[in-house]
mmCIF file of the N, C-alpha and C atoms, coordinates in Angstrom:
data_MODEL
# 
_entry.id   MODEL 
# 
loop_
_atom_site.group_PDB 
_atom_site.id 
_atom_site.type_symbol 
_atom_site.label_atom_id 
_atom_site.label_alt_id 
_atom_site.label_comp_id 
_atom_site.label_asym_id 
_atom_site.label_entity_id 
_atom_site.label_seq_id 
_atom_site.pdbx_PDB_ins_code 
_atom_site.Cartn_x 
_atom_site.Cartn_y 
_atom_site.Cartn_z 
_atom_site.occupancy 
_atom_site.B_iso_or_equiv 
_atom_site.pdbx_formal_charge 
_atom_site.auth_seq_id 
_atom_site.auth_comp_id 
_atom_site.auth_asym_id 
_atom_site.auth_atom_id 
_atom_site.pdbx_PDB_model_num 
ATOM 1   N N  . MET A 1 1  ? 1.052   -1.322 0.109  1.00 0.00 ? 1  MET A N  1 
ATOM 2   C CA . MET A 1 1  ? -0.036  0.181  0.082  1.00 0.00 ? 1  MET A CA 1 
ATOM 3   C C  . MET A 1 1  ? 0.696   1.311  -0.024 1.00 0.00 ? 1  MET A C  1 
ATOM 4   N N  . ARG A 1 2  ? 2.326   1.214  0.178  1.00 0.00 ? 2  ARG A N  1 
ATOM 5   C CA . ARG A 1 2  ? 2.924   2.382  0.194  1.00 0.00 ? 2  ARG A CA 1 
ATOM 6   C C  . ARG A 1 2  ? 2.897   2.909  -1.223 1.00 0.00 ? 2  ARG A C  1 
ATOM 7   N N  . GLY A 1 3  ? 2.937   3.991  -1.187 1.00 0.00 ? 3  GLY A N  1 
ATOM 8   C CA . GLY A 1 3  ? 2.618   4.910  -2.467 1.00 0.00 ? 3  GLY A CA 1 
ATOM 9   C C  . GLY A 1 3  ? 1.215   5.170  -2.896 1.00 0.00 ? 3  GLY A C  1 
ATOM 10  N N  . ALA A 1 4  ? 0.443   4.451  -2.262 1.00 0.00 ? 4  ALA A N  1 
ATOM 11  C CA . ALA A 1 4  ? -1.036  4.436  -2.788 1.00 0.00 ? 4  ALA A CA 1 
ATOM 12  C C  . ALA A 1 4  ? -1.412  5.810  -2.302 1.00 0.00 ? 4  ALA A C  1 
ATOM 13  N N  . THR A 1 5  ? -2.136  6.362  -3.420 1.00 0.00 ? 5  THR A N  1 
ATOM 14  C CA . THR A 1 5  ? -2.931  7.682  -3.070 1.00 0.00 ? 5  THR A CA 1 
ATOM 15  C C  . THR A 1 5  ? -4.481  7.521  -3.202 1.00 0.00 ? 5  THR A C  1 
ATOM 16  N N  . TRP A 1 6  ? -4.907  8.463  -2.583 1.00 0.00 ? 6  TRP A N  1 
ATOM 17  C CA . TRP A 1 6  ? -6.574  8.709  -2.476 1.00 0.00 ? 6  TRP A CA 1 
ATOM 18  C C  . TRP A 1 6  ? -7.004  10.283 -2.822 1.00 0.00 ? 6  TRP A C  1 
ATOM 19  N N  . ASN A 1 7  ? -7.802  10.012 -3.961 1.00 0.00 ? 7  ASN A N  1 
ATOM 20  C CA . ASN A 1 7  ? -8.181  11.334 -4.477 1.00 0.00 ? 7  ASN A CA 1 
ATOM 21  C C  . ASN A 1 7  ? -9.673  11.591 -4.293 1.00 0.00 ? 7  ASN A C  1 
ATOM 22  N N  . TRP A 1 8  ? -10.068 11.092 -3.082 1.00 0.00 ? 8  TRP A N  1 
ATOM 23  C CA . TRP A 1 8  ? -11.700 11.313 -2.978 1.00 0.00 ? 8  TRP A CA 1 
ATOM 24  C C  . TRP A 1 8  ? -11.821 12.823 -2.570 1.00 0.00 ? 8  TRP A C  1 
ATOM 25  N N  . ARG A 1 9  ? -13.026 13.190 -3.154 1.00 0.00 ? 9  ARG A N  1 
ATOM 26  C CA . ARG A 1 9  ? -13.278 14.598 -2.718 1.00 0.00 ? 9  ARG A CA 1 
ATOM 27  C C  . ARG A 1 9  ? -14.648 14.580 -1.986 1.00 0.00 ? 9  ARG A C  1 
ATOM 28  N N  . TRP A 1 10 ? -14.630 14.401 -0.668 1.00 0.00 ? 10 TRP A N  1 
ATOM 29  C CA . TRP A 1 10 ? -15.639 14.431 0.238  1.00 0.00 ? 10 TRP A CA 1 
ATOM 30  C C  . TRP A 1 10 ? -15.438 15.820 0.864  1.00 0.00 ? 10 TRP A C  1 
ATOM 31  N N  . PRO A 1 11 ? -16.808 16.246 1.118  1.00 0.00 ? 11 PRO A N  1 
ATOM 32  C CA . PRO A 1 11 ? -16.744 17.506 1.833  1.00 0.00 ? 11 PRO A CA 1 
ATOM 33  C C  . PRO A 1 11 ? -16.436 17.404 3.386  1.00 0.00 ? 11 PRO A C  1 
ATOM 34  N N  . LYS A 1 12 ? -15.621 18.511 3.491  1.00 0.00 ? 12 LYS A N  1 
ATOM 35  C CA . LYS A 1 12 ? -15.387 18.282 4.974  1.00 0.00 ? 12 LYS A CA 1 
ATOM 36  C C  . LYS A 1 12 ? -16.349 18.728 6.151  1.00 0.00 ? 12 LYS A C  1 
ATOM 37  N N  . PRO A 1 13 ? -16.887 18.073 6.956  1.00 0.00 ? 13 PRO A N  1 
ATOM 38  C CA . PRO A 1 13 ? -18.087 18.349 7.701  1.00 0.00 ? 13 PRO A CA 1 
ATOM 39  C C  . PRO A 1 13 ? -17.547 19.250 8.818  1.00 0.00 ? 13 PRO A C  1 
ATOM 40  N N  . ARG A 1 14 ? -18.338 20.036 9.176  1.00 0.00 ? 14 ARG A N  1 
ATOM 41  C CA . ARG A 1 14 ? -17.807 21.043 10.529 1.00 0.00 ? 14 ARG A CA 1 
ATOM 42  C C  . ARG A 1 14 ? -18.853 21.295 11.301 1.00 0.00 ? 14 ARG A C  1 
ATOM 43  N N  . TRP A 1 15 ? -18.644 21.269 12.569 1.00 0.00 ? 15 TRP A N  1 
ATOM 44  C CA . TRP A 1 15 ? -19.874 21.441 13.464 1.00 0.00 ? 15 TRP A CA 1 
ATOM 45  C C  . TRP A 1 15 ? -19.253 21.605 14.973 1.00 0.00 ? 15 TRP A C  1 
ATOM 46  N N  . SER A 1 16 ? -19.885 22.066 15.830 1.00 0.00 ? 16 SER A N  1 
ATOM 47  C CA . SER A 1 16 ? -19.114 22.375 17.075 1.00 0.00 ? 16 SER A CA 1 
ATOM 48  C C  . SER A 1 16 ? -20.078 21.556 18.365 1.00 0.00 ? 16 SER A C  1 
ATOM 49  N N  . THR A 1 17 ? -19.578 21.239 19.410 1.00 0.00 ? 17 THR A N  1 
ATOM 50  C CA . THR A 1 17 ? -20.351 20.510 20.376 1.00 0.00 ? 17 THR A CA 1 
ATOM 51  C C  . THR A 1 17 ? -19.701 21.332 21.640 1.00 0.00 ? 17 THR A C  1 
ATOM 52  N N  . ARG A 1 18 ? -20.704 21.102 22.862 1.00 0.00 ? 18 ARG A N  1 
ATOM 53  C CA . ARG A 1 18 ? -20.327 21.482 24.147 1.00 0.00 ? 18 ARG A CA 1 
ATOM 54  C C  . ARG A 1 18 ? -20.130 20.013 24.973 1.00 0.00 ? 18 ARG A C  1 
ATOM 55  N N  . HIS A 1 19 ? -20.105 19.162 24.579 1.00 0.00 ? 19 HIS A N  1 
ATOM 56  C CA . HIS A 1 19 ? -19.722 17.935 25.321 1.00 0.00 ? 19 HIS A CA 1 
ATOM 57  C C  . HIS A 1 19 ? -18.787 17.133 24.368 1.00 0.00 ? 19 HIS A C  1 
ATOM 58  N N  . PRO A 1 20 ? -18.133 15.933 25.026 1.00 0.00 ? 20 PRO A N  1 
ATOM 59  C CA . PRO A 1 20 ? -17.127 15.396 24.328 1.00 0.00 ? 20 PRO A CA 1 
ATOM 60  C C  . PRO A 1 20 ? -17.435 14.769 23.076 1.00 0.00 ? 20 PRO A C  1 
ATOM 61  N N  . PRO A 1 21 ? -16.656 15.239 21.838 1.00 0.00 ? 21 PRO A N  1 
ATOM 62  C CA . PRO A 1 21 ? -16.990 14.748 20.481 1.00 0.00 ? 21 PRO A CA 1 
ATOM 63  C C  . PRO A 1 21 ? -17.376 13.384 20.300 1.00 0.00 ? 21 PRO A C  1 
ATOM 64  N N  . SER A 1 22 ? -16.928 12.392 21.046 1.00 0.00 ? 22 SER A N  1 
ATOM 65  C CA . SER A 1 22 ? -17.247 10.940 21.082 1.00 0.00 ? 22 SER A CA 1 
ATOM 66  C C  . SER A 1 22 ? -18.829 10.909 21.638 1.00 0.00 ? 22 SER A C  1 
ATOM 67  N N  . GLU A 1 23 ? -19.374 11.627 22.139 1.00 0.00 ? 23 GLU A N  1 
ATOM 68  C CA . GLU A 1 23 ? -21.048 11.471 22.432 1.00 0.00 ? 23 GLU A CA 1 
ATOM 69  C C  . GLU A 1 23 ? -21.660 11.558 21.161 1.00 0.00 ? 23 GLU A C  1 
ATOM 70  N N  . ASP A 1 24 ? -20.938 12.841 20.422 1.00 0.00 ? 24 ASP A N  1 
ATOM 71  C CA . ASP A 1 24 ? -21.916 13.119 19.220 1.00 0.00 ? 24 ASP A CA 1 
ATOM 72  C C  . ASP A 1 24 ? -21.545 12.110 17.975 1.00 0.00 ? 24 ASP A C  1 
ATOM 73  N N  . ILE A 1 25 ? -20.458 11.673 18.042 1.00 0.00 ? 25 ILE A N  1 
ATOM 74  C CA . ILE A 1 25 ? -19.995 10.455 17.020 1.00 0.00 ? 25 ILE A CA 1 
ATOM 75  C C  . ILE A 1 25 ? -20.939 9.375  17.208 1.00 0.00 ? 25 ILE A C  1 
ATOM 76  N N  . LEU A 1 26 ? -20.914 8.823  18.445 1.00 0.00 ? 26 LEU A N  1 
ATOM 77  C CA . LEU A 1 26 ? -21.595 7.754  18.648 1.00 0.00 ? 26 LEU A CA 1 
ATOM 78  C C  . LEU A 1 26 ? -23.335 8.030  18.451 1.00 0.00 ? 26 LEU A C  1 
ATOM 79  N N  . GLU A 1 27 ? -23.788 9.160  18.839 1.00 0.00 ? 27 GLU A N  1 
ATOM 80  C CA . GLU A 1 27 ? -25.004 9.402  18.849 1.00 0.00 ? 27 GLU A CA 1 
ATOM 81  C C  . GLU A 1 27 ? -25.652 9.388  17.305 1.00 0.00 ? 27 GLU A C  1 
ATOM 82  N N  . THR A 1 28 ? -24.517 10.070 16.331 1.00 0.00 ? 28 THR A N  1 
ATOM 83  C CA . THR A 1 28 ? -24.744 10.199 14.945 1.00 0.00 ? 28 THR A CA 1 
ATOM 84  C C  . THR A 1 28 ? -24.863 8.853  14.325 1.00 0.00 ? 28 THR A C  1 
ATOM 85  N N  . ALA A 1 29 ? -24.031 7.858  14.802 1.00 0.00 ? 29 ALA A N  1 
ATOM 86  C CA . ALA A 1 29 ? -23.854 6.528  14.275 1.00 0.00 ? 29 ALA A CA 1 
ATOM 87  C C  . ALA A 1 29 ? -25.140 5.853  14.663 1.00 0.00 ? 29 ALA A C  1 
ATOM 88  N N  . ARG A 1 30 ? -25.804 5.988  15.699 1.00 0.00 ? 30 ARG A N  1 
ATOM 89  C CA . ARG A 1 30 ? -27.041 5.325  16.097 1.00 0.00 ? 30 ARG A CA 1 
ATOM 90  C C  . ARG A 1 30 ? -27.868 5.882  15.263 1.00 0.00 ? 30 ARG A C  1 
ATOM 91  N N  . LYS A 1 31 ? -28.152 7.095  15.394 1.00 0.00 ? 31 LYS A N  1 
ATOM 92  C CA . LYS A 1 31 ? -29.393 7.704  14.552 1.00 0.00 ? 31 LYS A CA 1 
ATOM 93  C C  . LYS A 1 31 ? -29.226 7.519  13.184 1.00 0.00 ? 31 LYS A C  1 
ATOM 94  N N  . GLN A 1 32 ? -28.138 7.287  12.386 1.00 0.00 ? 32 GLN A N  1 
ATOM 95  C CA . GLN A 1 32 ? -28.222 7.039  10.808 1.00 0.00 ? 32 GLN A CA 1 
ATOM 96  C C  . GLN A 1 32 ? -27.880 5.634  10.755 1.00 0.00 ? 32 GLN A C  1 
ATOM 97  N N  . ASP A 1 33 ? -27.831 4.816  11.722 1.00 0.00 ? 33 ASP A N  1 
ATOM 98  C CA . ASP A 1 33 ? -27.753 3.479  11.533 1.00 0.00 ? 33 ASP A CA 1 
ATOM 99  C C  . ASP A 1 33 ? -26.539 2.949  10.737 1.00 0.00 ? 33 ASP A C  1 
ATOM 100 N N  . VAL A 1 34 ? -25.368 3.468  10.997 1.00 0.00 ? 34 VAL A N  1 
ATOM 101 C CA . VAL A 1 34 ? -24.076 3.498  10.177 1.00 0.00 ? 34 VAL A CA 1 
ATOM 102 C C  . VAL A 1 34 ? -23.481 2.114  10.117 1.00 0.00 ? 34 VAL A C  1 
ATOM 103 N N  . ASP A 1 35 ? -22.804 1.701  9.226  1.00 0.00 ? 35 ASP A N  1 
ATOM 104 C CA . ASP A 1 35 ? -22.119 0.093  9.322  1.00 0.00 ? 35 ASP A CA 1 
ATOM 105 C C  . ASP A 1 35 ? -20.615 0.352  9.674  1.00 0.00 ? 35 ASP A C  1 
ATOM 106 N N  . LEU A 1 36 ? -20.082 1.534  9.414  1.00 0.00 ? 36 LEU A N  1 
ATOM 107 C CA . LEU A 1 36 ? -18.615 1.407  9.774  1.00 0.00 ? 36 LEU A CA 1 
ATOM 108 C C  . LEU A 1 36 ? -18.323 2.906  10.092 1.00 0.00 ? 36 LEU A C  1 
ATOM 109 N N  . ILE A 1 37 ? -17.699 3.156  11.124 1.00 0.00 ? 37 ILE A N  1 
ATOM 110 C CA . ILE A 1 37 ? -17.111 4.570  11.619 1.00 0.00 ? 37 ILE A CA 1 
ATOM 111 C C  . ILE A 1 37 ? -15.665 4.434  11.417 1.00 0.00 ? 37 ILE A C  1 
ATOM 112 N N  . VAL A 1 38 ? -14.883 5.343  10.583 1.00 0.00 ? 38 VAL A N  1 
ATOM 113 C CA . VAL A 1 38 ? -13.454 5.660  10.265 1.00 0.00 ? 38 VAL A CA 1 
ATOM 114 C C  . VAL A 1 38 ? -12.986 6.762  11.182 1.00 0.00 ? 38 VAL A C  1 
ATOM 115 N N  . ILE A 1 39 ? -12.063 6.586  12.044 1.00 0.00 ? 39 ILE A N  1 
ATOM 116 C CA . ILE A 1 39 ? -11.658 7.643  12.842 1.00 0.00 ? 39 ILE A CA 1 
ATOM 117 C C  . ILE A 1 39 ? -10.184 7.654  13.069 1.00 0.00 ? 39 ILE A C  1 
ATOM 118 N N  . GLY A 1 40 ? -9.621  8.781  13.067 1.00 0.00 ? 40 GLY A N  1 
ATOM 119 C CA . GLY A 1 40 ? -8.214  8.934  13.138 1.00 0.00 ? 40 GLY A CA 1 
ATOM 120 C C  . GLY A 1 40 ? -7.743  9.217  14.597 1.00 0.00 ? 40 GLY A C  1 
ATOM 121 N N  . GLY A 1 41 ? -6.500  8.611  15.048 1.00 0.00 ? 41 GLY A N  1 
ATOM 122 C CA . GLY A 1 41 ? -6.067  8.524  16.255 1.00 0.00 ? 41 GLY A CA 1 
ATOM 123 C C  . GLY A 1 41 ? -4.705  9.262  16.350 1.00 0.00 ? 41 GLY A C  1 
ATOM 124 N N  . HIS A 1 42 ? -4.391  10.101 17.357 1.00 0.00 ? 42 HIS A N  1 
ATOM 125 C CA . HIS A 1 42 ? -2.795  10.245 17.680 1.00 0.00 ? 42 HIS A CA 1 
ATOM 126 C C  . HIS A 1 42 ? -2.733  10.728 18.932 1.00 0.00 ? 42 HIS A C  1 
ATOM 127 N N  . GLY A 1 43 ? -3.301  9.967  19.940 1.00 0.00 ? 43 GLY A N  1 
ATOM 128 C CA . GLY A 1 43 ? -2.994  10.238 21.274 1.00 0.00 ? 43 GLY A CA 1 
ATOM 129 C C  . GLY A 1 43 ? -1.627  10.110 21.624 1.00 0.00 ? 43 GLY A C  1 
ATOM 130 N N  . ARG A 1 44 ? -1.328  10.924 22.546 1.00 0.00 ? 44 ARG A N  1 
ATOM 131 C CA . ARG A 1 44 ? 0.320   10.937 23.014 1.00 0.00 ? 44 ARG A CA 1 
ATOM 132 C C  . ARG A 1 44 ? 0.434   10.678 24.451 1.00 0.00 ? 44 ARG A C  1 
ATOM 133 N N  . HIS A 1 45 ? -0.325  10.797 25.311 1.00 0.00 ? 45 HIS A N  1 
ATOM 134 C CA . HIS A 1 45 ? -0.194  10.372 26.627 1.00 0.00 ? 45 HIS A CA 1 
ATOM 135 C C  . HIS A 1 45 ? -1.419  9.812  27.421 1.00 0.00 ? 45 HIS A C  1 
ATOM 136 N N  . GLY A 1 46 ? -1.137  9.279  28.549 1.00 0.00 ? 46 GLY A N  1 
ATOM 137 C CA . GLY A 1 46 ? -2.158  8.650  29.466 1.00 0.00 ? 46 GLY A CA 1 
ATOM 138 C C  . GLY A 1 46 ? -2.592  7.245  28.852 1.00 0.00 ? 46 GLY A C  1 
ATOM 139 N N  . LEU A 1 47 ? -3.801  6.910  29.165 1.00 0.00 ? 47 LEU A N  1 
ATOM 140 C CA . LEU A 1 47 ? -4.407  5.624  28.882 1.00 0.00 ? 47 LEU A CA 1 
ATOM 141 C C  . LEU A 1 47 ? -4.502  5.392  27.391 1.00 0.00 ? 47 LEU A C  1 
ATOM 142 N N  . ALA A 1 48 ? -4.846  6.590  26.876 1.00 0.00 ? 48 ALA A N  1 
ATOM 143 C CA . ALA A 1 48 ? -5.323  6.631  25.515 1.00 0.00 ? 48 ALA A CA 1 
ATOM 144 C C  . ALA A 1 48 ? -3.922  6.970  24.518 1.00 0.00 ? 48 ALA A C  1 
ATOM 145 N N  . LEU A 1 49 ? -2.682  6.391  25.037 1.00 0.00 ? 49 LEU A N  1 
ATOM 146 C CA . LEU A 1 49 ? -1.609  6.482  24.178 1.00 0.00 ? 49 LEU A CA 1 
ATOM 147 C C  . LEU A 1 49 ? -1.693  6.204  22.618 1.00 0.00 ? 49 LEU A C  1 
ATOM 148 N N  . LEU A 1 50 ? -2.371  5.000  22.551 1.00 0.00 ? 50 LEU A N  1 
ATOM 149 C CA . LEU A 1 50 ? -2.238  4.413  21.218 1.00 0.00 ? 50 LEU A CA 1 
ATOM 150 C C  . LEU A 1 50 ? -3.159  4.881  20.390 1.00 0.00 ? 50 LEU A C  1 
ATOM 151 N N  . LEU A 1 51 ? -4.581  5.542  20.761 1.00 0.00 ? 51 LEU A N  1 
ATOM 152 C CA . LEU A 1 51 ? -5.535  6.138  20.063 1.00 0.00 ? 51 LEU A CA 1 
ATOM 153 C C  . LEU A 1 51 ? -5.934  7.557  19.885 1.00 0.00 ? 51 LEU A C  1 
ATOM 154 N N  . GLY A 1 52 ? -5.663  8.006  21.038 1.00 0.00 ? 52 GLY A N  1 
ATOM 155 C CA . GLY A 1 52 ? -6.416  9.247  21.343 1.00 0.00 ? 52 GLY A CA 1 
ATOM 156 C C  . GLY A 1 52 ? -7.712  8.777  22.173 1.00 0.00 ? 52 GLY A C  1 
ATOM 157 N N  . SER A 1 53 ? -7.933  9.900  22.958 1.00 0.00 ? 53 SER A N  1 
ATOM 158 C CA . SER A 1 53 ? -9.311  9.798  23.946 1.00 0.00 ? 53 SER A CA 1 
ATOM 159 C C  . SER A 1 53 ? -10.481 9.615  23.350 1.00 0.00 ? 53 SER A C  1 
ATOM 160 N N  . THR A 1 54 ? -10.690 10.270 22.313 1.00 0.00 ? 54 THR A N  1 
ATOM 161 C CA . THR A 1 54 ? -11.906 10.318 21.424 1.00 0.00 ? 54 THR A CA 1 
ATOM 162 C C  . THR A 1 54 ? -12.197 9.148  20.720 1.00 0.00 ? 54 THR A C  1 
ATOM 163 N N  . ALA A 1 55 ? -10.992 8.783  20.206 1.00 0.00 ? 55 ALA A N  1 
ATOM 164 C CA . ALA A 1 55 ? -11.131 7.518  18.992 1.00 0.00 ? 55 ALA A CA 1 
ATOM 165 C C  . ALA A 1 55 ? -11.315 6.199  19.995 1.00 0.00 ? 55 ALA A C  1 
ATOM 166 N N  . ASN A 1 56 ? -10.491 6.330  21.292 1.00 0.00 ? 56 ASN A N  1 
ATOM 167 C CA . ASN A 1 56 ? -10.645 5.249  22.283 1.00 0.00 ? 56 ASN A CA 1 
ATOM 168 C C  . ASN A 1 56 ? -12.103 5.121  22.676 1.00 0.00 ? 56 ASN A C  1 
ATOM 169 N N  . ALA A 1 57 ? -12.768 6.241  22.902 1.00 0.00 ? 57 ALA A N  1 
ATOM 170 C CA . ALA A 1 57 ? -14.239 6.099  23.451 1.00 0.00 ? 57 ALA A CA 1 
ATOM 171 C C  . ALA A 1 57 ? -15.351 5.701  22.212 1.00 0.00 ? 57 ALA A C  1 
ATOM 172 N N  . VAL A 1 58 ? -14.879 6.149  21.085 1.00 0.00 ? 58 VAL A N  1 
ATOM 173 C CA . VAL A 1 58 ? -15.752 5.748  19.871 1.00 0.00 ? 58 VAL A CA 1 
ATOM 174 C C  . VAL A 1 58 ? -15.559 4.092  19.857 1.00 0.00 ? 58 VAL A C  1 
ATOM 175 N N  . LEU A 1 59 ? -14.238 3.703  19.965 1.00 0.00 ? 59 LEU A N  1 
ATOM 176 C CA . LEU A 1 59 ? -13.891 2.167  19.569 1.00 0.00 ? 59 LEU A CA 1 
ATOM 177 C C  . LEU A 1 59 ? -14.695 1.334  20.663 1.00 0.00 ? 59 LEU A C  1 
ATOM 178 N N  . HIS A 1 60 ? -14.981 1.932  21.955 1.00 0.00 ? 60 HIS A N  1 
ATOM 179 C CA . HIS A 1 60 ? -15.452 1.085  22.789 1.00 0.00 ? 60 HIS A CA 1 
ATOM 180 C C  . HIS A 1 60 ? -16.927 1.178  23.155 1.00 0.00 ? 60 HIS A C  1 
ATOM 181 N N  . GLY A 1 61 ? -17.592 2.306  22.446 1.00 0.00 ? 61 GLY A N  1 
ATOM 182 C CA . GLY A 1 61 ? -19.090 2.474  22.536 1.00 0.00 ? 61 GLY A CA 1 
ATOM 183 C C  . GLY A 1 61 ? -19.741 2.413  21.239 1.00 0.00 ? 61 GLY A C  1 
ATOM 184 N N  . ALA A 1 62 ? -19.193 2.062  20.300 1.00 0.00 ? 62 ALA A N  1 
ATOM 185 C CA . ALA A 1 62 ? -19.805 2.241  18.825 1.00 0.00 ? 62 ALA A CA 1 
ATOM 186 C C  . ALA A 1 62 ? -20.780 0.871  18.725 1.00 0.00 ? 62 ALA A C  1 
ATOM 187 N N  . PRO A 1 63 ? -21.940 1.390  18.008 1.00 0.00 ? 63 PRO A N  1 
ATOM 188 C CA . PRO A 1 63 ? -22.849 0.185  17.638 1.00 0.00 ? 63 PRO A CA 1 
ATOM 189 C C  . PRO A 1 63 ? -22.532 -0.297 16.244 1.00 0.00 ? 63 PRO A C  1 
ATOM 190 N N  . CYS A 1 64 ? -21.320 -0.257 15.867 1.00 0.00 ? 64 CYS A N  1 
ATOM 191 C CA . CYS A 1 64 ? -20.910 -0.892 14.463 1.00 0.00 ? 64 CYS A CA 1 
ATOM 192 C C  . CYS A 1 64 ? -19.270 -0.953 14.442 1.00 0.00 ? 64 CYS A C  1 
ATOM 193 N N  . ASP A 1 65 ? -18.862 -1.500 13.523 1.00 0.00 ? 65 ASP A N  1 
ATOM 194 C CA . ASP A 1 65 ? -17.450 -1.880 13.200 1.00 0.00 ? 65 ASP A CA 1 
ATOM 195 C C  . ASP A 1 65 ? -16.851 -0.178 13.291 1.00 0.00 ? 65 ASP A C  1 
ATOM 196 N N  . VAL A 1 66 ? -15.506 -0.221 14.006 1.00 0.00 ? 66 VAL A N  1 
ATOM 197 C CA . VAL A 1 66 ? -14.783 0.790  13.700 1.00 0.00 ? 66 VAL A CA 1 
ATOM 198 C C  . VAL A 1 66 ? -13.346 0.856  13.372 1.00 0.00 ? 66 VAL A C  1 
ATOM 199 N N  . LEU A 1 67 ? -13.141 1.592  12.369 1.00 0.00 ? 67 LEU A N  1 
ATOM 200 C CA . LEU A 1 67 ? -11.609 1.535  11.656 1.00 0.00 ? 67 LEU A CA 1 
ATOM 201 C C  . LEU A 1 67 ? -10.935 2.769  12.195 1.00 0.00 ? 67 LEU A C  1 
ATOM 202 N N  . ALA A 1 68 ? -9.759  2.334  12.902 1.00 0.00 ? 68 ALA A N  1 
ATOM 203 C CA . ALA A 1 68 ? -9.005  3.337  13.826 1.00 0.00 ? 68 ALA A CA 1 
ATOM 204 C C  . ALA A 1 68 ? -7.680  3.420  12.791 1.00 0.00 ? 68 ALA A C  1 
ATOM 205 N N  . VAL A 1 69 ? -7.399  4.775  12.396 1.00 0.00 ? 69 VAL A N  1 
ATOM 206 C CA . VAL A 1 69 ? -6.292  5.047  11.481 1.00 0.00 ? 69 VAL A CA 1 
ATOM 207 C C  . VAL A 1 69 ? -5.402  5.829  12.207 1.00 0.00 ? 69 VAL A C  1 
ATOM 208 N N  . ARG A 1 70 ? -3.912  5.477  12.418 1.00 0.00 ? 70 ARG A N  1 
ATOM 209 C CA . ARG A 1 70 ? -3.316  6.448  12.825 1.00 0.00 ? 70 ARG A CA 1 
ATOM 210 C C  . ARG A 1 70 ? -2.905  7.644  12.073 1.00 0.00 ? 70 ARG A C  1 
ATOM 211 N N  . ILE A 1 71 ? -2.945  8.955  12.610 1.00 0.00 ? 71 ILE A N  1 
ATOM 212 C CA . ILE A 1 71 ? -2.545  9.936  11.892 1.00 0.00 ? 71 ILE A CA 1 
ATOM 213 C C  . ILE A 1 71 ? -1.045  10.392 12.345 1.00 0.00 ? 71 ILE A C  1 
ATOM 214 N N  . ARG A 1 72 ? -0.369  10.424 11.503 1.00 0.00 ? 72 ARG A N  1 
ATOM 215 C CA . ARG A 1 72 ? 1.263   10.714 11.680 1.00 0.00 ? 72 ARG A CA 1 
ATOM 216 C C  . ARG A 1 72 ? 1.241   12.228 11.504 1.00 0.00 ? 72 ARG A C  1 
ATOM 217 N N  . ASP A 1 73 ? 2.277   12.723 12.485 1.00 0.00 ? 73 ASP A N  1 
ATOM 218 C CA . ASP A 1 73 ? 2.407   14.090 12.715 1.00 0.00 ? 73 ASP A CA 1 
ATOM 219 C C  . ASP A 1 73 ? 3.468   14.644 11.564 1.00 0.00 ? 73 ASP A C  1 
# 
């Protein structure tokens, strides 16, 4: 897969929230009956070292499959 490029042109969703983003992601996934959540992770410390706290919460609370993708700095 090295060297593979993706040229998908998806609109960038924009919204704001007053509570943890994972709650909004999980609620939206339930309401829209999604089959897969793709989420990026780049946690750097604590228990969420591998994924990040949002990705970790989504992974453990999702009503569907989750694909966690590492985001490189």
